VMD Tcl script that builds the backbone (N, CA, C; Angstrom):
set m [mol new atoms 234]
animate dup $m
set s [atomselect $m all]
$s set {name element resname resid chain x y z} {
  {N N MET 1 A 18.481 12.473 17.404}
  {CA C MET 1 A 18.062 13.260 16.038}
  {C C MET 1 A 16.736 12.781 15.535}
  {N N LYS 2 A 15.685 13.397 15.750}
  {CA C LYS 2 A 14.398 13.090 14.955}
  {C C LYS 2 A 14.366 13.091 13.374}
  {N N LYS 3 A 13.741 12.022 12.601}
  {CA C LYS 3 A 13.798 12.004 11.365}
  {C C LYS 3 A 12.296 12.729 11.026}
  {N N ASN 4 A 12.436 13.385 9.893}
  {CA C ASN 4 A 11.044 13.971 9.356}
  {C C ASN 4 A 10.337 13.288 8.706}
  {N N LEU 5 A 9.589 12.462 9.190}
  {CA C LEU 5 A 8.640 11.216 8.594}
  {C C LEU 5 A 7.419 11.932 7.971}
  {N N LYS 6 A 7.538 11.574 6.669}
  {CA C LYS 6 A 6.278 11.944 5.752}
  {C C LYS 6 A 5.249 10.830 5.935}
  {N N PHE 7 A 3.907 11.343 5.966}
  {CA C PHE 7 A 2.778 10.345 6.118}
  {C C PHE 7 A 1.690 10.927 5.152}
  {N N TYR 8 A 0.916 9.869 4.749}
  {CA C TYR 8 A -0.503 10.384 4.019}
  {C C TYR 8 A -1.663 10.227 4.457}
  {N N THR 9 A -2.604 11.061 4.298}
  {CA C THR 9 A -4.240 10.674 4.765}
  {C C THR 9 A -4.423 9.594 3.678}
  {N N VAL 10 A -5.614 9.121 4.021}
  {CA C VAL 10 A -6.150 8.254 3.140}
  {C C VAL 10 A -6.583 8.685 1.545}
  {N N ASN 11 A -7.289 9.925 1.712}
  {CA C ASN 11 A -7.666 10.673 0.558}
  {C C ASN 11 A -6.186 10.968 -0.220}
  {N N GLU 12 A -5.314 11.339 0.546}
  {CA C GLU 12 A -4.037 11.796 -0.210}
  {C C GLU 12 A -3.296 10.720 -0.803}
  {N N LEU 13 A -3.452 9.394 -0.286}
  {CA C LEU 13 A -2.609 8.293 -0.836}
  {C C LEU 13 A -3.667 7.807 -2.157}
  {N N ALA 14 A -4.783 7.833 -1.927}
  {CA C ALA 14 A -5.740 7.543 -3.101}
  {C C ALA 14 A -5.612 8.333 -4.287}
  {N N GLU 15 A -5.270 9.702 -4.086}
  {CA C GLU 15 A -4.985 10.544 -5.069}
  {C C GLU 15 A -3.602 10.081 -5.829}
  {N N VAL 16 A -2.672 9.777 -4.864}
  {CA C VAL 16 A -1.350 9.620 -5.426}
  {C C VAL 16 A -1.446 8.395 -6.288}
  {N N LEU 17 A -2.112 7.226 -5.719}
  {CA C LEU 17 A -2.203 5.852 -6.487}
  {C C LEU 17 A -3.454 5.948 -7.492}
  {N N ARG 18 A -4.033 7.115 -7.469}
  {CA C ARG 18 A -5.162 7.102 -8.593}
  {C C ARG 18 A -6.328 5.893 -8.424}
  {N N VAL 19 A -6.660 5.699 -7.154}
  {CA C VAL 19 A -7.783 5.078 -6.710}
  {C C VAL 19 A -8.743 5.364 -5.974}
  {N N HIS 20 A -9.810 4.857 -5.663}
  {CA C HIS 20 A -10.890 5.388 -4.734}
  {C C HIS 20 A -10.238 5.191 -3.358}
  {N N PRO 21 A -10.832 6.050 -2.437}
  {CA C PRO 21 A -10.309 6.064 -1.019}
  {C C PRO 21 A -10.974 4.858 -0.503}
  {N N THR 22 A -12.113 4.248 -0.980}
  {CA C THR 22 A -12.381 2.980 -0.468}
  {C C THR 22 A -11.390 1.913 -0.545}
  {N N THR 23 A -10.667 2.009 -1.732}
  {CA C THR 23 A -9.698 0.875 -1.836}
  {C C THR 23 A -8.648 0.997 -0.944}
  {N N ILE 24 A -8.292 2.147 -0.746}
  {CA C ILE 24 A -7.232 2.285 0.469}
  {C C ILE 24 A -7.724 1.712 1.764}
  {N N TYR 25 A -9.035 1.989 2.240}
  {CA C TYR 25 A -9.653 1.368 3.370}
  {C C TYR 25 A -9.489 -0.004 3.235}
  {N N GLN 26 A -9.972 -0.725 2.275}
  {CA C GLN 26 A -9.938 -1.921 2.216}
  {C C GLN 26 A -8.586 -2.671 2.324}
  {N N SER 27 A -7.544 -2.050 1.584}
  {CA C SER 27 A -6.247 -2.675 1.742}
  {C C SER 27 A -5.728 -2.331 3.125}
  {N N ILE 28 A -6.257 -1.278 3.778}
  {CA C ILE 28 A -5.595 -1.305 5.385}
  {C C ILE 28 A -6.389 -2.425 6.033}
  {N N ARG 29 A -7.578 -2.512 5.815}
  {CA C ARG 29 A -8.608 -3.512 6.667}
  {C C ARG 29 A -8.081 -5.104 6.395}
  {N N CYS 30 A -7.482 -5.274 5.211}
  {CA C CYS 30 A -6.962 -6.758 4.998}
  {C C CYS 30 A -5.661 -6.882 5.083}
  {N N GLY 31 A -4.906 -5.655 5.682}
  {CA C GLY 31 A -3.506 -5.652 5.928}
  {C C GLY 31 A -2.456 -5.663 5.082}
  {N N ARG 32 A -2.786 -5.168 3.716}
  {CA C ARG 32 A -1.948 -4.956 2.866}
  {C C ARG 32 A -1.207 -3.654 2.939}
  {N N ILE 33 A -1.737 -2.530 3.794}
  {CA C ILE 33 A -1.168 -1.345 4.127}
  {C C ILE 33 A -1.383 -1.262 5.558}
  {N N GLN 34 A -0.347 -0.836 6.055}
  {CA C GLN 34 A -0.422 -0.617 7.802}
  {C C GLN 34 A -0.792 0.857 7.843}
  {N N ALA 35 A -1.483 1.147 8.832}
  {CA C ALA 35 A -1.966 2.612 8.868}
  {C C ALA 35 A -2.017 2.702 10.699}
  {N N PHE 36 A -2.025 3.922 11.001}
  {CA C PHE 36 A -2.365 4.171 12.559}
  {C C PHE 36 A -3.359 5.512 12.632}
  {N N ARG 37 A -3.970 5.509 13.649}
  {CA C ARG 37 A -4.911 6.424 13.837}
  {C C ARG 37 A -4.275 7.642 14.773}
  {N N VAL 38 A -4.715 8.895 14.407}
  {CA C VAL 38 A -4.247 10.043 14.957}
  {C C VAL 38 A -5.535 10.412 15.888}
  {N N GLY 39 A -5.412 10.155 17.056}
  {CA C GLY 39 A -6.317 10.390 18.095}
  {C C GLY 39 A -7.067 9.353 18.800}
  {N N PRO 40 A -7.973 9.435 19.528}
  {CA C PRO 40 A -8.477 8.370 20.323}
  {C C PRO 40 A -9.740 7.925 19.588}
  {N N GLY 41 A -10.193 6.832 19.808}
  {CA C GLY 41 A -11.497 6.266 19.085}
  {C C GLY 41 A -11.214 5.538 17.776}
  {N N LYS 42 A -12.226 4.743 17.312}
  {CA C LYS 42 A -12.314 4.123 15.947}
  {C C LYS 42 A -12.618 5.086 14.985}
  {N N LYS 43 A -12.833 6.258 15.176}
  {CA C LYS 43 A -13.299 7.218 14.014}
  {C C LYS 43 A -12.130 7.999 13.755}
  {N N ALA 44 A -11.091 7.868 14.640}
  {CA C ALA 44 A -9.879 9.135 14.485}
  {C C ALA 44 A -9.361 8.782 12.954}
  {N N PRO 45 A -8.876 9.918 12.341}
  {CA C PRO 45 A -8.347 9.872 11.077}
  {C C PRO 45 A -7.197 8.747 11.095}
  {N N LEU 46 A -6.970 8.210 9.802}
  {CA C LEU 46 A -5.891 7.396 9.548}
  {C C LEU 46 A -4.673 7.948 8.841}
  {N N ARG 47 A -3.527 7.458 9.244}
  {CA C ARG 47 A -2.417 8.119 8.340}
  {C C ARG 47 A -1.565 6.873 8.003}
  {N N ILE 48 A -0.750 7.016 6.979}
  {CA C ILE 48 A -0.106 5.934 6.235}
  {C C ILE 48 A 1.430 6.442 6.295}
  {N N TYR 49 A 2.286 5.990 6.821}
  {CA C TYR 49 A 3.850 6.415 6.373}
  {C C TYR 49 A 4.165 6.086 5.039}
  {N N HIS 50 A 4.853 7.187 4.702}
  {CA C HIS 50 A 5.517 7.213 3.240}
  {C C HIS 50 A 6.358 5.652 3.175}
  {N N HIS 51 A 7.095 5.382 3.758}
  {CA C HIS 51 A 7.851 4.100 3.827}
  {C C HIS 51 A 7.105 2.965 3.492}
  {N N GLU 52 A 5.925 2.710 4.198}
  {CA C GLU 52 A 4.770 1.892 4.042}
  {C C GLU 52 A 4.495 1.815 2.794}
  {N N VAL 53 A 4.041 2.987 2.003}
  {CA C VAL 53 A 3.593 2.947 0.754}
  {C C VAL 53 A 4.803 2.309 -0.179}
  {N N GLU 54 A 6.035 2.744 0.068}
  {CA C GLU 54 A 7.205 2.331 -0.714}
  {C C GLU 54 A 7.263 0.723 -0.709}
  {N N ARG 55 A 7.145 0.310 0.874}
  {CA C ARG 55 A 7.108 -1.149 0.803}
  {C C ARG 55 A 6.071 -2.047 0.078}
  {N N MET 56 A 4.669 -1.408 -0.010}
  {CA C MET 56 A 3.623 -1.934 -0.550}
  {C C MET 56 A 3.944 -2.004 -2.121}
  {N N ILE 57 A 4.529 -0.925 -2.676}
  {CA C ILE 57 A 4.889 -0.616 -4.046}
  {C C ILE 57 A 5.974 -1.895 -4.475}
  {N N GLU 58 A 6.908 -1.889 -3.757}
  {CA C GLU 58 A 7.859 -2.866 -4.060}
  {C C GLU 58 A 7.446 -4.319 -3.800}
  {N N PHE 59 A 6.506 -4.571 -3.050}
  {CA C PHE 59 A 6.030 -6.059 -2.917}
  {C C PHE 59 A 5.274 -6.273 -4.216}
  {N N ASP 60 A 4.309 -5.329 -4.371}
  {CA C ASP 60 A 3.441 -5.413 -5.616}
  {C C ASP 60 A 4.188 -5.781 -6.874}
  {N N ALA 61 A 5.377 -4.921 -6.917}
  {CA C ALA 61 A 6.256 -5.037 -8.291}
  {C C ALA 61 A 6.800 -6.584 -8.235}
  {N N LYS 62 A 7.311 -7.026 -6.965}
  {CA C LYS 62 A 7.787 -8.323 -7.117}
  {C C LYS 62 A 6.848 -9.189 -7.240}
  {N N LYS 63 A 5.617 -9.197 -6.852}
  {CA C LYS 63 A 4.793 -10.362 -7.182}
  {C C LYS 63 A 4.484 -9.947 -8.782}
  {N N MET 64 A 4.307 -9.043 -9.238}
  {CA C MET 64 A 4.033 -8.827 -10.682}
  {C C MET 64 A 4.985 -9.512 -11.517}
  {N N ILE 65 A 6.352 -9.196 -11.151}
  {CA C ILE 65 A 7.697 -9.926 -11.751}
  {C C ILE 65 A 7.438 -11.532 -11.657}
  {N N ASP 66 A 7.206 -11.906 -10.431}
  {CA C ASP 66 A 7.044 -13.298 -10.254}
  {C C ASP 66 A 6.103 -13.967 -11.285}
  {N N LYS 67 A 5.120 -13.158 -11.404}
  {CA C LYS 67 A 3.886 -13.790 -12.131}
  {C C LYS 67 A 4.462 -13.760 -13.664}
  {N N ILE 68 A 4.927 -12.795 -14.050}
  {CA C ILE 68 A 5.470 -12.792 -15.525}
  {C C ILE 68 A 6.376 -13.826 -15.710}
  {N N VAL 69 A 7.267 -14.052 -14.858}
  {CA C VAL 69 A 8.332 -15.147 -15.065}
  {C C VAL 69 A 7.628 -16.494 -14.967}
  {N N GLU 70 A 6.724 -16.675 -14.196}
  {CA C GLU 70 A 5.908 -17.740 -13.988}
  {C C GLU 70 A 5.173 -18.204 -15.334}
  {N N ASP 71 A 4.326 -17.085 -15.736}
  {CA C ASP 71 A 3.711 -17.386 -17.087}
  {C C ASP 71 A 4.743 -17.767 -18.342}
  {N N ARG 72 A 5.693 -17.278 -18.264}
  {CA C ARG 72 A 6.861 -17.382 -19.500}
  {C C ARG 72 A 7.196 -18.675 -19.342}
  {N N VAL 73 A 7.534 -19.222 -18.100}
  {CA C VAL 73 A 7.866 -20.522 -17.827}
  {C C VAL 73 A 6.976 -21.784 -18.187}
  {N N LYS 74 A 5.817 -21.264 -17.920}
  {CA C LYS 74 A 4.543 -22.278 -18.373}
  {C C LYS 74 A 4.688 -22.386 -19.882}
  {N N LYS 75 A 4.490 -21.050 -20.474}
  {CA C LYS 75 A 4.608 -21.125 -22.069}
  {C C LYS 75 A 5.626 -21.794 -22.402}
  {N N GLU 76 A 6.900 -21.728 -22.101}
  {CA C GLU 76 A 8.123 -22.541 -22.719}
  {C C GLU 76 A 8.087 -23.868 -22.484}
  {N N THR 77 A 7.257 -24.318 -21.538}
  {CA C THR 77 A 7.289 -25.928 -21.208}
  {C C THR 77 A 5.900 -26.649 -22.106}
  {N N LYS 78 A 5.030 -25.725 -22.717}
  {CA C LYS 78 A 4.077 -26.396 -23.477}
  {C C LYS 78 A 4.607 -26.819 -24.732}
}
mol reanalyze $m
mol bondsrecalc $m
mol representation Tube
mol addrep $m
């Protein structure tokens, strides 16, 4: 049975996250977001799976929570 996989173009994801498409390209380049090309060549359009976006958001939320906890611990030990 095939899953119906949802994916985004770079521009669609940029719109959803309310960032510039360049930000998405930079995130792909540095490995923060995994993407794949549709077609041959380096200029083929990129696609990002929906589950990859969810993973990135969860990771960022965890980093943000860890930072808040760390800041509170520093504040309490002063």
